[in-house]
LUMTORMAR-145715 format. One record per residue (C-alpha): y, z, x. Coordinates in steps of 0.1 Angstrom, whole numbers, plus 5000, padded with zeros to 4 digits. Layout:
<mivexs>
+------+------+------+
:    y :    z :    x :
+------+------+------+
:    Y :    Z :    X :
...
+------+------+------+
</mivexs>
This chain:
<mivexs>
+------+------+------+
:    y :    z :    x :
+------+------+------+
: 4507 : 4194 : 4125 :
: 4516 : 4183 : 4154 :
: 4501 : 4151 : 4148 :
: 4527 : 4146 : 4116 :
: 4558 : 4157 : 4141 :
: 4553 : 4132 : 4164 :
: 4546 : 4107 : 4133 :
: 4582 : 4112 : 4118 :
: 4594 : 4111 : 4157 :
: 4578 : 4077 : 4168 :
: 4591 : 4042 : 4157 :
: 4567 : 4028 : 4128 :
: 4566 : 3988 : 4130 :
: 4548 : 3966 : 4107 :
: 4540 : 3930 : 4104 :
: 4530 : 3915 : 4072 :
: 4511 : 3884 : 4070 :
: 4506 : 3866 : 4035 :
: 4488 : 3829 : 4034 :
: 4490 : 3812 : 4002 :
: 4491 : 3775 : 4010 :
: 4460 : 3758 : 4028 :
: 4444 : 3729 : 4040 :
: 4419 : 3713 : 4020 :
: 4385 : 3728 : 4010 :
: 4406 : 3760 : 4005 :
: 4421 : 3769 : 3971 :
: 4461 : 3777 : 3973 :
: 4464 : 3818 : 3966 :
: 4498 : 3819 : 3950 :
: 4495 : 3856 : 3942 :
: 4497 : 3860 : 3980 :
: 4533 : 3863 : 3978 :
: 4538 : 3889 : 3953 :
: 4511 : 3910 : 3972 :
: 4531 : 3908 : 4002 :
: 4565 : 3917 : 3984 :
: 4549 : 3948 : 3969 :
: 4535 : 3958 : 4002 :
: 4567 : 3952 : 4021 :
: 4593 : 3975 : 3992 :
: 4564 : 4006 : 4001 :
: 4561 : 4008 : 4032 :
: 4599 : 3992 : 4040 :
: 4613 : 4022 : 4018 :
: 4625 : 4050 : 4041 :
: 4611 : 4075 : 4013 :
: 4574 : 4064 : 4018 :
: 4563 : 4039 : 4047 :
: 4598 : 4043 : 4067 :
: 4583 : 4012 : 4087 :
: 4603 : 3986 : 4101 :
: 4587 : 3956 : 4087 :
: 4589 : 3921 : 4095 :
: 4566 : 3892 : 4066 :
: 4555 : 3863 : 4079 :
: 4546 : 3833 : 4049 :
: 4523 : 3805 : 4055 :
: 4524 : 3806 : 4091 :
: 4507 : 3778 : 4115 :
: 4479 : 3793 : 4136 :
: 4497 : 3793 : 4168 :
: 4527 : 3809 : 4150 :
: 4504 : 3839 : 4137 :
: 4486 : 3841 : 4171 :
: 4520 : 3844 : 4189 :
: 4537 : 3870 : 4163 :
: 4506 : 3891 : 4162 :
: 4508 : 3890 : 4205 :
: 4543 : 3904 : 4203 :
: 4535 : 3928 : 4177 :
: 4510 : 3943 : 4191 :
: 4521 : 3940 : 4229 :
: 4552 : 3956 : 4245 :
: 4547 : 3986 : 4223 :
: 4551 : 4025 : 4234 :
: 4521 : 4049 : 4228 :
: 4541 : 4066 : 4209 :
: 4547 : 4039 : 4182 :
: 4530 : 4032 : 4148 :
: 4517 : 3997 : 4142 :
: 4506 : 3985 : 4111 :
: 4494 : 3947 : 4108 :
: 4486 : 3937 : 4071 :
: 4468 : 3899 : 4062 :
: 4463 : 3889 : 4026 :
: 4448 : 3854 : 4021 :
: 4418 : 3838 : 4027 :
: 4394 : 3850 : 4048 :
: 4366 : 3825 : 4063 :
: 4336 : 3834 : 4089 :
: 4322 : 3810 : 4118 :
: 4304 : 3780 : 4105 :
: 4276 : 3784 : 4127 :
: 4262 : 3820 : 4130 :
: 4281 : 3836 : 4100 :
: 4291 : 3867 : 4121 :
: 4330 : 3865 : 4132 :
: 4357 : 3865 : 4107 :
: 4388 : 3839 : 4108 :
: 4418 : 3848 : 4092 :
: 4437 : 3815 : 4079 :
: 4466 : 3801 : 4084 :
: 4488 : 3773 : 4062 :
: 4465 : 3750 : 4083 :
: 4430 : 3763 : 4081 :
: 4407 : 3732 : 4062 :
: 4372 : 3721 : 4058 :
: 4356 : 3693 : 4070 :
: 4321 : 3685 : 4055 :
: 4322 : 3722 : 4038 :
: 4326 : 3738 : 4074 :
: 4358 : 3755 : 4086 :
: 4376 : 3738 : 4116 :
: 4378 : 3771 : 4138 :
: 4412 : 3759 : 4158 :
: 4429 : 3760 : 4122 :
: 4428 : 3799 : 4116 :
: 4429 : 3829 : 4137 :
: 4393 : 3845 : 4153 :
: 4392 : 3883 : 4148 :
: 4381 : 3882 : 4186 :
: 4418 : 3877 : 4193 :
: 4427 : 3905 : 4169 :
: 4400 : 3926 : 4190 :
: 4423 : 3917 : 4222 :
: 4450 : 3927 : 4212 :
: 4443 : 3963 : 4195 :
: 4427 : 3966 : 4232 :
: 4453 : 3959 : 4250 :
: 4479 : 3974 : 4227 :
: 4500 : 4013 : 4241 :
: 4501 : 4021 : 4207 :
: 4479 : 4049 : 4198 :
: 4482 : 4047 : 4162 :
: 4470 : 4012 : 4150 :
: 4462 : 4005 : 4110 :
: 4450 : 3973 : 4100 :
: 4447 : 3962 : 4068 :
: 4428 : 3929 : 4059 :
: 4430 : 3919 : 4023 :
: 4410 : 3889 : 4023 :
: 4369 : 3875 : 4019 :
: 4345 : 3888 : 4047 :
: 4372 : 3911 : 4059 :
: 4346 : 3940 : 4066 :
: 4336 : 3914 : 4093 :
: 4358 : 3922 : 4119 :
: 4339 : 3953 : 4126 :
: 4315 : 3928 : 4145 :
: 4340 : 3929 : 4170 :
: 4357 : 3963 : 4168 :
: 4331 : 3981 : 4170 :
: 4306 : 3961 : 4193 :
: 4334 : 3946 : 4220 :
: 4332 : 3922 : 4245 :
: 4319 : 3948 : 4269 :
: 4318 : 3985 : 4272 :
: 4350 : 3991 : 4296 :
: 4374 : 3973 : 4261 :
: 4354 : 3993 : 4238 :
: 4364 : 4022 : 4257 :
: 4393 : 4014 : 4262 :
: 4400 : 4009 : 4222 :
: 4380 : 4043 : 4217 :
: 4407 : 4060 : 4234 :
: 4433 : 4053 : 4210 :
: 4437 : 4059 : 4173 :
: 4426 : 4030 : 4154 :
: 4419 : 4024 : 4118 :
: 4411 : 3996 : 4100 :
: 4408 : 3986 : 4061 :
: 4391 : 3959 : 4047 :
: 4394 : 3953 : 4014 :
: 4351 : 3944 : 4010 :
: 4321 : 3939 : 4030 :
: 4312 : 3911 : 4059 :
: 4294 : 3898 : 4025 :
: 4313 : 3896 : 3999 :
: 4345 : 3879 : 3987 :
: 4377 : 3903 : 3975 :
: 4384 : 3905 : 3939 :
: 4419 : 3892 : 3922 :
: 4433 : 3904 : 3889 :
: 4424 : 3874 : 3859 :
: 4454 : 3866 : 3843 :
: 4457 : 3846 : 3812 :
: 4483 : 3819 : 3801 :
: 4516 : 3832 : 3804 :
: 4506 : 3863 : 3825 :
: 4516 : 3848 : 3858 :
: 4496 : 3839 : 3893 :
: 4464 : 3862 : 3899 :
: 4471 : 3894 : 3926 :
: 4445 : 3911 : 3947 :
: 4434 : 3935 : 3931 :
: 4432 : 3956 : 3965 :
: 4465 : 3953 : 3979 :
: 4475 : 3966 : 3940 :
: 4456 : 3998 : 3945 :
: 4468 : 4005 : 3981 :
: 4508 : 4003 : 3969 :
: 4498 : 4020 : 3937 :
: 4486 : 4049 : 3953 :
: 4514 : 4049 : 3975 :
: 4543 : 4047 : 3949 :
: 4527 : 4073 : 3930 :
: 4516 : 4094 : 3952 :
: 4485 : 4091 : 3939 :
: 4463 : 4086 : 3970 :
: 4476 : 4118 : 3988 :
: 4449 : 4146 : 3991 :
: 4458 : 4182 : 3988 :
: 4494 : 4193 : 3996 :
: 4500 : 4172 : 4026 :
: 4537 : 4156 : 4029 :
: 4516 : 4125 : 4043 :
: 4493 : 4106 : 4025 :
: 4468 : 4091 : 4058 :
: 4448 : 4058 : 4064 :
: 4414 : 4076 : 4048 :
: 4435 : 4089 : 4021 :
: 4442 : 4052 : 4012 :
: 4409 : 4040 : 4017 :
: 4393 : 4069 : 3992 :
: 4420 : 4059 : 3963 :
: 4411 : 4021 : 3969 :
: 4374 : 4029 : 3967 :
: 4374 : 4050 : 3936 :
: 4394 : 4028 : 3913 :
: 4370 : 3999 : 3926 :
: 4342 : 4019 : 3914 :
: 4356 : 4035 : 3884 :
: 4372 : 4005 : 3873 :
: 4355 : 3977 : 3880 :
: 4317 : 3994 : 3889 :
: 4311 : 3962 : 3909 :
: 4288 : 3960 : 3940 :
: 4320 : 3950 : 3963 :
: 4338 : 3984 : 3980 :
: 4361 : 3989 : 4006 :
: 4350 : 3993 : 4037 :
: 4366 : 4018 : 4064 :
: 4367 : 4013 : 4099 :
: 4373 : 4039 : 4127 :
: 4368 : 4038 : 4162 :
: 4372 : 4077 : 4168 :
: 4377 : 4107 : 4145 :
: 4420 : 4108 : 4148 :
: 4417 : 4074 : 4131 :
: 4411 : 4087 : 4096 :
: 4446 : 4111 : 4098 :
: 4467 : 4081 : 4110 :
: 4501 : 4086 : 4084 :
: 4513 : 4056 : 4067 :
: 4536 : 4069 : 4037 :
: 4549 : 4103 : 4027 :
: 4539 : 4107 : 3992 :
: 4571 : 4117 : 3966 :
: 4586 : 4152 : 3975 :
: 4578 : 4178 : 3950 :
: 4570 : 4157 : 3921 :
: 4556 : 4174 : 3889 :
: 4539 : 4142 : 3881 :
: 4521 : 4134 : 3912 :
: 4507 : 4173 : 3910 :
: 4498 : 4166 : 3873 :
: 4483 : 4135 : 3885 :
: 4459 : 4148 : 3907 :
: 4446 : 4170 : 3886 :
: 4440 : 4152 : 3858 :
: 4419 : 4127 : 3886 :
: 4398 : 4156 : 3896 :
: 4390 : 4167 : 3856 :
: 4382 : 4130 : 3849 :
: 4362 : 4124 : 3879 :
: 4337 : 4154 : 3868 :
: 4326 : 4137 : 3838 :
: 4326 : 4103 : 3838 :
: 4361 : 4102 : 3824 :
: 4352 : 4125 : 3794 :
: 4378 : 4155 : 3783 :
: 4362 : 4179 : 3767 :
: 4382 : 4212 : 3750 :
: 4377 : 4233 : 3777 :
: 4393 : 4203 : 3799 :
: 4423 : 4204 : 3774 :
: 4431 : 4238 : 3775 :
: 4431 : 4235 : 3813 :
: 4454 : 4203 : 3815 :
: 4477 : 4223 : 3788 :
: 4483 : 4250 : 3813 :
: 4493 : 4235 : 3839 :
: 4514 : 4211 : 3823 :
: 4532 : 4243 : 3814 :
: 4532 : 4255 : 3844 :
: 4546 : 4220 : 3863 :
: 4579 : 4220 : 3828 :
: 4561 : 4184 : 3818 :
: 4566 : 4170 : 3783 :
: 4538 : 4161 : 3759 :
: 4554 : 4129 : 3762 :
: 4550 : 4130 : 3801 :
: 4516 : 4146 : 3803 :
: 4496 : 4123 : 3778 :
: 4510 : 4092 : 3797 :
: 4495 : 4103 : 3829 :
: 4460 : 4112 : 3810 :
: 4462 : 4076 : 3792 :
: 4466 : 4057 : 3830 :
: 4442 : 4080 : 3846 :
: 4416 : 4073 : 3813 :
: 4419 : 4035 : 3813 :
: 4401 : 4027 : 3843 :
: 4372 : 4049 : 3821 :
: 4375 : 4033 : 3792 :
: 4373 : 3998 : 3806 :
: 4340 : 4008 : 3825 :
: 4327 : 4022 : 3793 :
: 4335 : 3992 : 3771 :
: 4316 : 3968 : 3794 :
: 4282 : 3990 : 3795 :
: 4287 : 3989 : 3759 :
: 4290 : 3950 : 3757 :
: 4260 : 3949 : 3779 :
: 4240 : 3974 : 3763 :
: 4245 : 3952 : 3733 :
: 4233 : 3921 : 3754 :
: 4199 : 3939 : 3764 :
: 4195 : 3953 : 3727 :
: 4198 : 3918 : 3716 :
: 4175 : 3904 : 3740 :
: 4148 : 3929 : 3736 :
: 4146 : 3922 : 3699 :
: 4143 : 3888 : 3695 :
: 4144 : 3887 : 3653 :
: 4139 : 3923 : 3653 :
: 4106 : 3923 : 3670 :
: 4104 : 3943 : 3708 :
: 4093 : 3915 : 3734 :
: 4087 : 3914 : 3771 :
: 4119 : 3895 : 3785 :
: 4116 : 3857 : 3800 :
: 4131 : 3846 : 3836 :
: 4157 : 3824 : 3806 :
: 4167 : 3857 : 3790 :
: 4169 : 3876 : 3824 :
: 4191 : 3850 : 3839 :
: 4212 : 3855 : 3811 :
: 4217 : 3892 : 3813 :
: 4224 : 3885 : 3847 :
: 4252 : 3861 : 3845 :
: 4272 : 3883 : 3819 :
: 4261 : 3913 : 3847 :
: 4283 : 3890 : 3868 :
: 4309 : 3887 : 3842 :
: 4312 : 3920 : 3834 :
: 4310 : 3930 : 3869 :
: 4281 : 3958 : 3866 :
: 4262 : 3971 : 3896 :
: 4226 : 3969 : 3897 :
: 4230 : 4006 : 3896 :
: 4249 : 4008 : 3862 :
: 4224 : 3983 : 3844 :
: 4195 : 3999 : 3856 :
: 4206 : 4031 : 3837 :
: 4220 : 4014 : 3808 :
: 4183 : 3995 : 3803 :
: 4164 : 4026 : 3811 :
: 4181 : 4046 : 3784 :
: 4177 : 4019 : 3761 :
: 4138 : 4019 : 3766 :
: 4137 : 4053 : 3767 :
: 4155 : 4057 : 3725 :
: 4136 : 4030 : 3718 :
: 4098 : 4046 : 3725 :
: 4114 : 4077 : 3712 :
: 4116 : 4053 : 3676 :
: 4080 : 4041 : 3683 :
: 4070 : 4074 : 3686 :
: 4087 : 4094 : 3658 :
: 4078 : 4062 : 3635 :
: 4037 : 4071 : 3645 :
: 4039 : 4032 : 3657 :
: 4002 : 4028 : 3675 :
: 4022 : 4011 : 3702 :
: 4042 : 4025 : 3731 :
: 4072 : 4010 : 3756 :
: 4043 : 4012 : 3786 :
: 4020 : 3984 : 3770 :
: 4052 : 3960 : 3773 :
: 4071 : 3975 : 3805 :
: 4063 : 3989 : 3839 :
: 4082 : 4013 : 3856 :
: 4097 : 4011 : 3892 :
: 4116 : 4035 : 3913 :
: 4145 : 4026 : 3924 :
: 4172 : 4042 : 3949 :
: 4206 : 4051 : 3936 :
: 4237 : 4050 : 3959 :
: 4229 : 4084 : 3969 :
: 4194 : 4079 : 3979 :
: 4177 : 4098 : 3950 :
: 4149 : 4079 : 3935 :
: 4151 : 4076 : 3897 :
: 4126 : 4059 : 3878 :
: 4136 : 4033 : 3859 :
: 4119 : 4002 : 3837 :
: 4120 : 3971 : 3849 :
: 4102 : 3940 : 3829 :
: 4078 : 3922 : 3850 :
: 4076 : 3881 : 3851 :
: 4046 : 3863 : 3844 :
: 4030 : 3852 : 3880 :
: 4002 : 3829 : 3862 :
: 4026 : 3799 : 3857 :
: 4045 : 3790 : 3898 :
: 4072 : 3767 : 3900 :
: 4056 : 3735 : 3917 :
: 4081 : 3743 : 3952 :
: 4059 : 3776 : 3952 :
: 4027 : 3762 : 3946 :
: 4018 : 3754 : 3987 :
: 4030 : 3793 : 3989 :
: 4007 : 3805 : 3965 :
: 3979 : 3786 : 3978 :
: 3983 : 3802 : 4016 :
: 3989 : 3835 : 4004 :
: 3961 : 3835 : 3983 :
: 3939 : 3824 : 4011 :
: 3956 : 3850 : 4033 :
: 3947 : 3874 : 4009 :
: 3912 : 3863 : 4004 :
: 3901 : 3861 : 4039 :
: 3927 : 3888 : 4052 :
: 3934 : 3869 : 4086 :
: 3970 : 3871 : 4109 :
: 3969 : 3834 : 4113 :
: 3969 : 3828 : 4076 :
: 3998 : 3854 : 4066 :
: 4018 : 3838 : 4093 :
: 4014 : 3803 : 4076 :
: 4026 : 3815 : 4044 :
: 4055 : 3830 : 4062 :
: 4065 : 3798 : 4078 :
: 4060 : 3780 : 4045 :
: 4082 : 3808 : 4032 :
: 4110 : 3794 : 4058 :
: 4104 : 3761 : 4049 :
: 4110 : 3764 : 4012 :
: 4139 : 3787 : 4015 :
: 4153 : 3759 : 4038 :
: 4148 : 3734 : 4009 :
: 4164 : 3758 : 3984 :
: 4194 : 3763 : 4007 :
: 4195 : 3725 : 4016 :
: 4188 : 3728 : 4053 :
: 4154 : 3713 : 4056 :
: 4164 : 3689 : 4088 :
: 4179 : 3727 : 4109 :
: 4148 : 3739 : 4098 :
: 4166 : 3779 : 4099 :
: 4195 : 3796 : 4076 :
: 4228 : 3812 : 4088 :
: 4241 : 3839 : 4071 :
: 4264 : 3822 : 4046 :
: 4235 : 3802 : 4036 :
: 4215 : 3835 : 4029 :
: 4246 : 3851 : 4013 :
: 4245 : 3823 : 3987 :
: 4208 : 3820 : 3983 :
: 4197 : 3818 : 3944 :
: 4188 : 3854 : 3931 :
: 4152 : 3836 : 3910 :
: 4142 : 3821 : 3944 :
: 4144 : 3852 : 3964 :
: 4127 : 3869 : 3934 :
: 4100 : 3847 : 3933 :
: 4092 : 3845 : 3970 :
: 4090 : 3880 : 3972 :
: 4067 : 3883 : 3937 :
: 4042 : 3859 : 3954 :
: 4040 : 3881 : 3984 :
: 4039 : 3914 : 3969 :
: 4009 : 3901 : 3947 :
: 3989 : 3886 : 3973 :
: 3991 : 3917 : 3997 :
: 3989 : 3947 : 3971 :
: 4028 : 3955 : 3978 :
: 4025 : 3955 : 4016 :
: 4046 : 3927 : 4024 :
: 4079 : 3916 : 4007 :
: 4118 : 3916 : 4005 :
: 4114 : 3941 : 3979 :
: 4095 : 3968 : 4005 :
: 4117 : 3955 : 4035 :
: 4148 : 3965 : 4007 :
: 4137 : 4001 : 4003 :
: 4128 : 4007 : 4042 :
: 4165 : 3995 : 4051 :
: 4178 : 4016 : 4023 :
: 4158 : 4048 : 4035 :
: 4175 : 4042 : 4071 :
: 4209 : 4038 : 4057 :
: 4213 : 4004 : 4050 :
: 4223 : 4002 : 4085 :
: 4244 : 3972 : 4100 :
: 4231 : 3951 : 4131 :
: 4247 : 3972 : 4162 :
: 4236 : 4003 : 4149 :
: 4210 : 4031 : 4163 :
: 4198 : 4033 : 4125 :
: 4190 : 3993 : 4126 :
: 4167 : 4000 : 4159 :
: 4151 : 4025 : 4135 :
: 4146 : 3999 : 4109 :
: 4129 : 3975 : 4131 :
: 4105 : 4000 : 4147 :
: 4095 : 4007 : 4108 :
: 4085 : 3972 : 4098 :
: 4071 : 3962 : 4133 :
: 4101 : 3942 : 4148 :
: 4099 : 3963 : 4182 :
: 4079 : 3974 : 4205 :
: 4084 : 3998 : 4234 :
: 4119 : 3998 : 4227 :
: 4121 : 3963 : 4229 :
: 4129 : 3938 : 4196 :
: 4093 : 3915 : 4199 :
: 4092 : 3879 : 4198 :
: 4080 : 3860 : 4169 :
: 4050 : 3849 : 4183 :
: 4040 : 3887 : 4187 :
: 4046 : 3899 : 4151 :
: 4014 : 3910 : 4137 :
: 4005 : 3907 : 4102 :
: 3976 : 3934 : 4102 :
: 3975 : 3947 : 4067 :
: 3951 : 3973 : 4077 :
: 3976 : 3990 : 4102 :
: 4000 : 3992 : 4074 :
: 4002 : 4027 : 4057 :
: 4025 : 4036 : 4025 :
: 4051 : 4046 : 4049 :
: 4053 : 4014 : 4068 :
: 4049 : 3984 : 4049 :
: 4068 : 3952 : 4044 :
: 4062 : 3935 : 4078 :
: 4072 : 3905 : 4068 :
: 4090 : 3884 : 4090 :
: 4106 : 3847 : 4089 :
: 4104 : 3824 : 4117 :
: 4141 : 3810 : 4119 :
: 4153 : 3836 : 4099 :
: 4147 : 3872 : 4117 :
: 4150 : 3849 : 4150 :
: 4187 : 3841 : 4143 :
: 4216 : 3866 : 4152 :
: 4208 : 3900 : 4138 :
: 4239 : 3887 : 4112 :
: 4211 : 3870 : 4089 :
: 4189 : 3899 : 4089 :
: 4214 : 3922 : 4074 :
: 4226 : 3893 : 4051 :
: 4193 : 3884 : 4035 :
: 4185 : 3922 : 4031 :
: 4219 : 3929 : 4014 :
: 4216 : 3894 : 3994 :
: 4183 : 3910 : 3985 :
: 4198 : 3942 : 3973 :
: 4225 : 3922 : 3950 :
: 4199 : 3903 : 3934 :
: 4184 : 3936 : 3928 :
: 4142 : 3924 : 3942 :
+------+------+------+
</mivexs>
């Protein structure tokens, strides 16, 4: 309660930056102007954000640096500061570890970012460290925005990190360090594309839907949760907004007031809770409950139905997308009316449909498993002598909650090896036959060679995080299948991914990442080992510690490449 009172008495200041025009190599983002105006309207409104707002449109790089310096500097500790950025985000061209905020000058030369034309996230970290304000909110609506955590969480030195933790700082990012942000897709005459992330944030404030409980203020954590659930419900995509706090108090920074004593807000909150219980379905008991709430809040039938329709819409969209994919998968399973295994070509076609629909791997795994169970039940009822087991092999995968579910995956043949991987297949066959560490390492080095070949970096002989993020899924799967086949499932990306997920899918600065390194044999005596010391000893592996495949040049690069590769493996469903 004391924090809320002090928040109301303090000066609330916001700097909103939108960049829609760019130099060579970056497409324009005309919808940014709308994003900026919508965010300004809710933050400046005295009944909502109550901020003193300054907007900055299409600034030059030096102008943006100076504005940020003045904005975060010369403030008192009671001030509440909010910095919002909408535009292109870029990663540095060398390691792919640092986020850059774009400006009207931002451009590429030879397909690489010109760093001086953008503002590095290290500068944002510097301003946050030195600001006296004890309540700072940063909202980044740009691609790779989660990469700013590399500086906010690690810091440049121990002193600066402690200074930053001593003050309330929260960062809301539209996506992770390895994703692009979503924009709405507008048809002809429908206007320009706008950011879905900003749309959800503004919606959560305007309607009060982001408020938790009955408190007056919508907190930073509330906004994050609202946007995350909206993406999860409506888009069901792999991309997910991030929240980064350096002290627990950061969650509780008040961003805007919820509409006061609005019965529609109260009813909407209850509708949201009801819909979340059963994936958007409303049964008779729910209708009776909502009817009683409607009467209590004195809402008309039209008002209550409008709110229900609005909140059900994303669930309806998601169900429609799932139904489309189910029809596609069913068509793939029944060419000409017969049951058959899926070819690599068919899998690629399904993957394109999945991407277009914006469905996560977890969604399609459930759809496919459900349909295959239904087909198997039909086969049993028809007394057919064949079963699904003759066509498909079950594989255990983990869902988002870490609960193992057996889903059915369709294996691809390993008999025909693509020409690019013939040498790798030969080296792995020799390693399997003789089980010698040198032969496993030779296969490991050949793996790096073919990955560089695929990424167009043969001359460099190593991969950056940006190369890994765009690495073709079919090639990752082909490499993984070869390693899994010839090592009896002891080496491979899929094995590493499972261990990584079991460790909490950690980033490269956490204690869990060190635990992951211990599990796969990359650390010894609490230290990271050199590539020359990596042991390819299958006899030393157990069911609880497989997966010690380590790529020279990839895993010896800065750790962001490790996380980028494992994230890509996860996205590709390897």
